[in-house]
LUMLUMBA-816218 format. One record per residue (C-alpha): residue in one letter; x, y negated, z negated. Coordinates in pm, whole numbers, plus 50000, padded with zeros to 5 digits. Each point is the difference from the previous one (the first is absolute). Example, Ala and Ser with C-alpha at 12.3 -4.5 7.8 and 13.67 -1.06 7.14 Angstrom:
# residues 2
a512305045049220;s501374965650066;
END
This chain:
# residues 174
x619714928111997;x503765001849997;x501845025150221;x503495012149933;x503054990650210;x500375035650125;x496464999350143;x500734968350200;x503335014050120;x498315031950123;x497234980050169;x502634978350175;x501955030250121;x496825016750126;x498984968350187;x503484997350152;x499855036450118;x496574994750160;x501224968650177;x503105018250129;x497875028550136;x497614975750170;x502924980650150;x501565031950136;x496675010550151;x499604966350170;x503615001750125;x499395034350156;x496874988250179;x501704968550128;x503035019850119;x497705023650192;x498084970850146;x503094980950117;x501925030550123;x498334997750340;x497635029549957;x496914979250059;x497455024650132;x501895031050088;x499304996850372;x503185003450198;x501285013850325;x500755036950037;x503225007149808;x503085004650219;x501445034850044;x502785010849761;x503404985050072;x502475020650198;x502915007449766;x502235023750197;x501994991650309;x499324962849989;x502484981050218;x501954973149820;x501464967850141;x502875018950167;x497585023750172;x501165030649802;x497415020849823;x500095007949629;x501365035850037;x502674987850242;x501224973949749;x500195026849728;x502035022750227;x502384972050090;x500584991949634;x501035035849917;x503015017150157;x499225027450251;x499905036449882;x503175008450200;x501984972749823;x499235014749659;x502645024749882;x497685019049770;x498595034950016;x496434989649914;x497365011450244;x498434972250205;x496624988649869;x497174995850248;x499034963550040;x496724990449847;x497984975750202;x496624986249909;x497145009850230;x499294974550269;x496814980549951;x498254986950306;x498874964249964;x496644991350141;x499714964450121;x496624985449921;x498834977050277;x497874969449955;x496515002850146;x498364972050199;x496964990749792;x497274977250133;x498084976449771;x496814981750100;x497854974449822;x496744986050136;x499764962949932;x498854981050312;x499884965949829;x503345002649818;x502794976250100;x502845022849882;x500295035349867;x503125015749852;x500695033949849;x502085005149685;x500935033249847;x502675019849828;x501195011050346;x500804963250081;x501424992949653;x496834979349945;x501144974450259;x497074988850219;x500125011850360;x497934981350260;x497275017850193;x498764991650352;x496364993150083;x498295016750295;x496214998850045;x499404990749635;x502135028849867;x503404993749848;x502575027250076;x503615009049922;x502105031350034;x502705007349742;x502495028649980;x499685016449656;x501675030549844;x497615027949895;x498434994349660;x497224980949826;x500234962249972;x497864972149849;x499214969850222;x497534971750056;x499134973750258;x500444962449956;x497094983750185;x500404962250015;x502025001949678;x497615022549809;x500685036449908;x497615024550164;x499915037949978;x499645023950292;x496385012350002;x499675037850017;x503475007249859;x500695014349653;x500884975349729;x503095000549778;x499764993749623;x501864967050052;x497134987250216;x501385005050353;x499035022950286;x502015031850056;x501335013650329;x501375035350032;x502495005750281;x500745035750102;
END
């Protein structure tokens, strides 16, 4: 059974196209995975940036710098009517304050308990033991964060808290 050269050329091109499509699909998934969007849990987004009347390093605001750059209306020797200045509406910025959040873990026989979470950049933070209950208070911005406890070097989840798809407990700060 002998096939022609054109058949093998077409089969090769088709295989190459399928491999390119599969490679692109894998690239897209890997780019999404490594872009930092792990679970989609994040703090409350900050308010929109304030564009108008922002002071610069000299202390002058944006409209004041624009006025200083242009000659005053009296200095102009033209007969054009003066145009009203257009300024952007002022946007009030709302400062979001961190909330003191208490964490507790009951482990009376544990020698050490630490908490790690996205709010600590996954760096372990030591907890203090009192009457068999390990406690710590951490200031956290409002939002939803994954975390877990490290009990004597082993990862433990917080009982009674919702679980994230990545296998950690979730805390919601309001």
